[in-house]
C-alpha positions in Angstrom: 4.6 6.3 -1.7 6.0 8.9 0.7 3.3 8.4 3.3 1.9 5.0 4.5 -1.1 4.3 6.6 1.1 2.6 9.1 2.9 6.0 9.6 -0.3 7.2 11.2 -0.2 4.5 13.9 2.6 6.3 15.8 0.0 8.7 17.1 -2.8 8.0 19.6 -5.0 11.2 19.2 -6.0 11.3 15.5 -8.7 13.2 13.7 -9.5 12.6 10.0 -11.0 15.7 8.2 -12.5 16.1 4.8 -13.6 19.3 3.0 -16.6 21.3 4.3 -19.1 20.0 1.7 -18.3 16.3 1.7 -19.0 14.3 -1.4 -18.9 10.5 -1.7 -15.2 10.4 -2.4 -14.3 12.4 0.7 -16.7 10.3 2.8 -15.3 7.0 1.5 -11.7 8.1 1.9 -12.1 9.2 5.5 -14.2 6.2 6.4 -11.5 3.8 5.0 -8.8 5.4 7.2 -11.0 5.2 10.3 -11.6 1.5 9.3 -7.9 0.9 9.1 -7.0 2.6 12.4 -9.8 0.7 14.2 -8.2 -2.6 13.0 -5.0 -1.4 14.6 -6.8 -0.7 17.8 -6.4 3.1 17.5 -9.6 5.2 18.0 -10.0 8.2 15.7 -12.6 10.7 14.7 -13.8 11.6 11.2 -15.0 15.2 10.9 -16.0 18.0 8.5 -16.6 21.7 9.1 -18.4 24.4 7.4 -21.9 25.9 7.7 -24.0 23.0 6.5 -24.5 19.4 7.5 -24.8 16.7 4.8 -28.3 16.6 3.4 -28.0 15.2 -0.2 -30.1 12.1 -0.2 -27.6 9.7 -1.8 -24.9 10.8 0.7 -27.2 10.4 3.7 -28.0 6.9 2.4 -24.3 6.1 2.0 -23.5 7.3 5.5 -26.3 5.4 7.2 -26.1 2.1 5.3 -22.3 1.8 5.2 -21.7 2.8 8.8 -19.7 6.0 8.1 -19.2 8.0 11.2 -18.8 11.6 9.9 -19.3 14.3 12.5 -20.2 17.9 11.6 -18.2 20.2 13.9 -17.7 24.0 14.4 -14.7 23.7 16.8 -12.0 21.1 17.5 -9.7 20.6 20.5 -6.2 20.5 19.2 -5.4 16.9 18.2 -2.0 15.3 18.1 -2.5 14.4 14.4 -4.9 15.9 11.9 -5.2 14.1 8.5 -7.0 15.9 5.7 -8.4 13.7 3.0 -9.6 14.7 -0.5 -8.4 18.2 0.3 -5.3 20.1 1.5 -4.7 21.7 4.8 -5.3 25.5 4.7 -7.4 25.4 1.5 -10.4 27.7 1.2 -12.8 24.7 1.0 -11.7 23.1 4.3 -12.1 24.7 7.8 -8.7 25.2 9.3 -8.2 23.6 12.7 -4.9 23.7 14.7 -3.1 20.4 15.3 0.3 19.3 16.6 1.0 17.4 13.4 -0.7 17.5 10.0 -0.9 15.0 7.2 -2.5 15.3 3.7 -3.9 12.7 1.4 -5.4 14.1 -1.8 -5.8 13.8 -5.6 -6.2 17.4 -6.5 -3.5 19.8 -7.8 -1.1 21.0 -5.1 -2.3 24.4 -4.0 0.3 25.5 -1.5 2.8 24.4 1.1 2.5 20.7 2.1 3.4 19.1 5.4 6.2 16.5 5.4 3.5 13.7 5.7 1.7 14.1 2.4 0.5 11.8 -0.3 -0.7 13.7 -3.4 -1.6 11.9 -6.6 -2.9 14.7 -8.9 -3.3 12.3 -11.8 -5.7 10.0 -10.0 -9.4 10.3 -10.5 -10.3 10.0 -6.9 -8.9 10.0 -3.4 -10.6 6.7 -2.9 -8.1 5.2 -5.3 -5.1 6.5 -3.3 -6.6 5.0 -0.1 -7.2 1.7 -2.0 -3.5 1.6 -2.9 -2.4 2.6 0.6 -4.4 -0.3 2.0 -2.8 -2.6 -0.5 0.6 -1.4 0.7 -0.4 -2.7 4.2 -1.4 -6.0 2.7 -5.1 -5.3 3.2 -7.7 -6.5 0.7 -10.6 -4.0 0.6 -12.9 -6.9 -0.5 -12.6 -8.3 3.0 -15.3 -5.8 4.0 -18.1 -5.3 1.4 -19.1 -2.0 3.0 -15.5 -0.7 2.6 -15.2 -1.8 -1.0 -18.6 -0.4 -1.8 -17.7 3.0 -0.3 -14.4 3.2 -2.2 -16.0 2.1 -5.4 -18.8 4.6 -5.1 -16.3 7.4 -4.2 -14.4 6.7 -7.4 -17.6 6.4 -9.4 -19.0 9.8 -8.3 -15.7 11.7 -8.6 -15.2 10.5 -12.1 -18.7 11.2 -13.4 -19.8 7.6 -13.4 -16.2 6.4 -14.4 -16.5 8.5 -17.5 -13.4 10.6 -16.6 -11.1 7.8 -15.7 -7.6 7.7 -17.3 -5.1 6.4 -14.7 -4.8 2.6 -14.6 -4.9 2.6 -10.8 -8.5 4.0 -11.0 -9.3 1.3 -13.5 -8.0 -1.3 -11.1 -10.3 -0.1 -8.3 -13.2 0.1 -10.6 -12.6 -3.4 -12.0 -11.4 -5.3 -8.9 -13.7 -4.0 -6.1 -16.3 -6.5 -5.1 -19.1 -4.0 -4.1 -22.7 -4.3 -3.2 -24.6 -3.7 -6.5 -27.9 -3.2 -4.7 -26.4 -0.4 -2.6 -24.9 1.4 -5.6 -28.2 1.2 -7.5 -29.9 2.7 -4.4 -27.5 5.6 -4.3 -27.7 6.3 -8.0 -31.5 6.3 -7.9 -31.4 8.9 -5.2 -29.0 11.2 -7.0 -31.4 13.5 -8.9 -33.7 16.1 -7.4 -36.8 17.6 -9.0 -34.9 20.9 -9.7 -32.1 18.9 -11.4 -34.6 17.1 -13.5 -35.9 20.5 -14.7 -32.3 21.5 -15.6 -31.9 18.4 -17.7 -35.2 18.9 -19.5 -34.5 22.6 -20.3 -31.0 21.7 -21.6 -32.3 19.0 -23.9 -35.0 21.3 -25.3 -32.3 23.7 -26.5 -29.8 21.2 -28.0 -27.9 22.2 -31.1 -27.5 19.4 -33.8 -24.7 19.3 -36.4 -25.6 16.6 -39.1 -22.3 16.6 -41.0 -20.3 14.9 -38.2 -23.4 13.6 -36.4 -22.8 15.4 -33.1 -24.8 17.7 -30.7 -23.8 20.4 -28.3 -25.9 21.3 -25.2 -25.5 24.0 -22.5 -26.9 23.2 -19.1 -27.4 25.5 -16.1 -24.8 25.2 -13.3 -25.4 21.8 -11.6 -23.9 18.7 -10.2 -21.5 17.1 -12.8 -23.5 13.9 -12.7 -26.4 15.8 -14.2 -24.3 16.6 -17.2 -23.6 12.9 -17.6 -27.3 12.1 -17.5 -28.0 14.6 -20.2 -25.2 13.2 -22.3 -26.4 9.7 -22.0 -29.9 10.7 -23.1 -28.5 12.6 -26.1 -26.5 9.6 -27.3 -29.7 7.6 -27.5 -30.9 9.8 -30.4 -30.4 7.8 -33.6 -28.8 10.7 -35.5 -26.2 11.5 -32.8 -22.9 9.7 -32.6 -21.0 12.1 -30.4 -22.1 14.8 -28.0 -20.8 17.6 -25.8 -22.8 18.9 -22.8 -21.3 21.8 -20.8 -22.1 24.1 -17.9 -20.5 27.5 -17.3 -19.5 27.7 -13.6 -17.8 30.6 -11.8 -14.4 28.8 -11.9 -14.6 27.2 -15.3 -16.5 25.3 -17.9 -17.4 21.7 -17.0 -17.7 19.3 -20.0 -19.3 16.0 -20.4 -18.5 14.0 -23.6 -20.1 10.9 -25.1 -19.3 8.8 -28.2 -20.9 5.6 -29.6 -18.6 5.2 -32.6 -15.1 3.7 -32.6 -13.6 6.5 -34.6 -14.1 8.9 -31.7 -12.8 8.0 -28.2 -14.7 10.2 -25.7 -11.6 10.5 -23.6 -9.5 11.7 -26.5 -12.2 14.2 -27.6 -12.5 15.6 -24.0 -8.7 16.0 -23.7 -8.7 17.8 -27.1 -11.4 20.2 -26.1 -9.6 21.1 -22.9 -6.1 21.1 -24.3 -3.8 23.7 -22.7 -6.9 25.1 -20.9 -7.5 22.5 -18.1 -7.7 18.7 -18.2 -9.9 15.8 -19.2 -10.1 12.1 -19.2 -12.4 9.1 -19.3 -12.7 6.0 -21.6 -14.1 5.0 -25.0 -17.7 6.0 -24.5 -17.8 8.5 -21.6 -15.5 11.3 -20.6 -15.4 14.7 -19.0 -13.2 17.7 -18.7 -12.8 21.1 -17.0 -11.7 24.2 -18.9 -10.4 26.6 -16.3 -11.7 30.2 -16.4 -8.3 31.9 -15.8 -6.6 29.9 -18.6 -9.5 30.5 -21.0 -9.3 34.3 -20.3 -5.5 34.2 -20.6 -6.0 32.7 -24.1 -8.1 35.7 -25.0 -11.5 34.1 -24.8 -14.1 36.4 -23.0 -15.8 34.6 -20.2 -19.4 35.1 -21.4 -22.0 32.7 -22.8 -21.9 33.7 -26.4 -18.1 33.6 -26.7 -17.9 30.3 -24.9 -20.6 28.8 -27.1 -18.7 29.8 -30.2 -15.4 28.6 -28.8 -16.6 25.1 -28.0 -18.4 24.8 -31.4 -15.1 25.8 -33.1 -13.1 23.3 -31.1 -15.6 20.5 -32.0 -15.4 21.4 -35.7 -11.6 21.6 -35.6 -11.5 18.1 -34.0 -13.4 16.5 -36.8 -11.7 18.5 -39.5 -8.1 17.8 -38.4 -8.2 14.1 -37.7 -7.0 11.5 -40.3 -8.2 7.9 -39.8 -6.2 4.9 -41.0 -7.5 1.3 -40.9 -4.3 -0.7 -41.1 -5.9 -3.9 -42.6 -6.8 -2.1 -45.8 -4.5 0.9 -45.9 -1.6 1.2 -48.4 0.9 3.8 -47.4 3.0 5.4 -50.2 6.5 4.5 -49.2 7.9 7.2 -51.4 6.8 9.7 -48.8 8.5 7.8 -45.9 12.0 7.4 -44.7 13.6 4.1 -43.8 14.8 3.8 -40.2 16.7 1.1 -38.3 16.1 0.3 -34.6 18.9 1.1 -32.3 20.4 -1.5 -30.0 18.5 -0.6 -26.8 17.5 -2.7 -23.8 13.8 -3.6 -23.4 11.7 -6.3 -21.7 9.5 -9.0 -22.9 7.0 -11.5 -21.5 5.6 -14.6 -23.2 1.8 -14.3 -23.1 1.5 -18.1 -22.5 3.3 -17.6 -19.2 0.4 -15.5 -17.9 -2.6 -17.5 -18.9 -3.7 -20.6 -20.9 -3.8 -20.4 -24.6 -7.1 -19.0 -25.9 -7.8 -16.8 -22.9 -8.6 -13.2 -23.7 -6.5 -10.7 -21.8 -6.7 -6.9 -21.3 -3.2 -5.3 -21.1 -3.5 -2.3 -18.8 -0.9 0.5 -19.2 -0.7 4.3 -18.9 -1.3 4.5 -22.6 -4.6 2.7 -22.4 -6.1 -0.8 -22.5 -5.2 -3.3 -25.2 -7.2 -6.4 -25.8 -5.3 -9.6 -26.9 -5.9 -13.3 -27.2 -3.3 -15.6 -25.6 -1.5 -17.6 -28.2 1.7 -19.6 -28.1 3.5 -17.2 -30.4 2.4 -14.0 -28.7 5.0 -11.9 -26.9 4.4 -8.7 -24.9 7.2 -6.1 -25.3 7.9 -3.6 -22.6 9.6 -0.6 -24.2 12.2 1.9 -23.1 9.6 4.2 -21.3 7.5 1.3 -20.0 5.1 1.4 -23.0 3.5 -2.0 -23.9 2.8 -3.5 -27.3 2.2 -7.1 -28.6 4.5 -8.9 -31.0 4.5 -12.2 -32.8 7.3 -14.8 -32.2 8.5 -14.5 -35.8 8.9 -10.7 -35.5 10.3 -11.0 -32.0 13.1 -13.3 -33.2 13.9 -11.0 -36.1 13.9 -7.8 -34.0 15.2 -8.8 -30.5 17.9 -10.8 -28.8 17.2 -12.2 -25.4 20.0 -11.4 -22.9 20.8 -12.6 -19.3 20.3 -10.4 -16.3 17.4 -9.1 -14.3 14.9 -6.8 -16.2 14.7 -3.3 -14.7 11.4 -1.6 -15.4 11.8 2.1 -16.4 8.1 3.3 -16.2 5.8 4.8 -13.7 2.9 2.3 -13.6 4.0 -1.4 -13.4 2.1 -3.0 -16.2 -0.5 -5.7 -15.6 -2.9 -7.8 -17.5 -6.4 -8.8 -16.5 -7.6 -12.3 -17.6 -11.0 -11.3 -18.8 -12.4 -14.8 -18.3 -11.4 -15.2 -14.7 -11.1 -11.5 -13.7 -7.6 -12.2 -12.3 -5.1 -9.3 -12.3 -1.6 -10.5 -13.2 1.4 -8.2 -13.0 3.9 -8.5 -15.9 7.1 -7.7 -14.1 7.6 -11.0 -12.2 7.5 -12.7 -15.7 9.6 -10.1 -17.6 12.9 -10.9 -19.1 15.5 -8.7 -20.7 16.3 -8.4 -24.4 18.1 -6.1 -26.8 16.4 -4.6 -29.9 18.3 -5.2 -33.1 18.1 -3.6 -36.5 16.1 -6.2 -38.4 14.4 -5.0 -41.5 13.6 -1.7 -39.9 10.6 0.5 -40.6 9.4 3.2 -42.9 8.2 6.3 -41.1 7.0 9.9 -41.5 6.7 12.6 -38.9 3.2 13.8 -38.4 2.0 17.4 -38.9 -1.6 16.6 -38.0 -3.6 14.2 -35.8 -3.8 10.6 -37.0 -5.8 7.8 -35.6 -4.6 4.3 -36.5 -6.7 1.1 -36.1 -3.9 -1.5 -36.0 -4.0 -5.0 -37.3 -3.9 -6.1 -33.6 -7.0 -4.2 -32.6 -9.6 -3.1 -35.1 -11.9 -1.5 -32.5 -9.5 0.9 -30.7 -7.3 3.4 -32.4 -3.9 4.7 -31.4 -3.6 8.4 -31.6 -0.7 10.3 -33.1 -0.3 14.0 -32.7 2.0 16.5 -34.5 5.6 15.5 -33.8 4.8 11.7 -33.5 5.6 9.2 -36.2 3.5 7.0 -38.4 5.5 3.8 -38.8 5.2 0.8 -41.2 7.2 -2.3 -40.7 9.5 -2.9 -43.7 8.9 -6.7 -43.5 5.1 -6.4 -43.1 3.5 -3.4 -44.8 0.1 -4.1 -43.1 1.7 -3.5 -39.7 1.1 0.2 -39.3 1.3 2.0 -36.0 2.1 5.2 -34.1 5.4 5.9 -32.3 5.5 8.7 -29.8 8.2 11.3 -30.8 10.4 10.9 -27.7 10.4 7.1 -27.9 11.1 7.3 -31.6 14.2 9.5 -31.0 15.5 7.1 -28.5 14.8 3.9 -30.4 15.3 4.6 -34.1 18.0 6.1 -36.4 17.9 6.9 -40.1 19.3 4.1 -42.2 22.8 5.1 -43.2 22.5 4.4 -47.0 19.9 7.2 -47.2 
């Protein structure tokens, strides 16, 4: 990280500022920095500007019960250091106050010039996650104060639509490892819906459109808090004839989407990303996800920003999604090898970890990576391979010995997010890198592969509940020595790792 919380301690006159209409993520982030500075003996203020004071009932409860000291101000004497959290200095949604020095901590897209002291993580689901990691860098456990961990947990929860829009593993770490007050969270959640919002939900459900062929529904809701879209989605998914649903609201800046799925053949996160592809962004997990289609990108693509056109556009994208996806269940699929080409693995350096070094045999582990979560059971012959781009995949000892050669020397991790596993029985998070060793890939029996020209979902022999997605340009691979071992290889990794067998 380019900015550490300890960098702030050089100053004695510090003000923390969030955007003018604070939400739970902004409040949690600002509060956590104030909490940290207080531990260091440095007094600081937490402020927000704008016309209105906080009045939303769940936020008022959060402030009062967690001891958050957020001041509403119209003017500010020039501080030595001003730190904006969950927003960027000079943006239209944050009152601009003068300061001798400015720092920025935010998870949104960069909108303009940033000061030297900045920490921007645009791929994170919340600013709370950034603060969580910054506290870890200072060797501080958020669980040492239940009010702090509850605030950060709730900040992440609300900014990711009830965790439905989580994609980054760091967000998942905060979600899974924070020891929060469950009673507090329940209280805030039960104060989150006003009577007017209840009417919005009722009206939207009354006008739901159902599509029986692929068992999905589409619903438009009036402009509202994104959490309301999630509530409507959850209710729709309880209908017996609906396996997948899309709820959307047309806002002035874009179309907000909430996606749900209760079948393993459709990951809500993947569907949300598909709907917003090239037009915004989306994320989430297996069951719940969300996305934003930006108005300017939609109009640039030639789609008129009016209700009828947007309705038709979203229906067309949903139909296209189901129409264009091939599903393969590896355990009972027979691939015609005449349509595939044989490739041999190049001699490239990768890493490996013996699963039994991480946990006792029989324990169930969740492997957390940027590509997603993989569930495995610890067995003596199970290895975890760390690929050339930091990708993770399991491997049996017999296949490891036929495909890799252990080598001496320290393993150097090439990826962005250091991979970790979570022992699902104990809840312990275990980093892989301290256990990782180096090895070289060797040719072995090779693979048969074909380049994809459409979307393919593969349920591997390792995990029959979660599919791996291949998109046009990726490769469907079949191990030559085990035709039931079918999987997806991303196109860039394939080019770096495999070469066509010379006899062909």
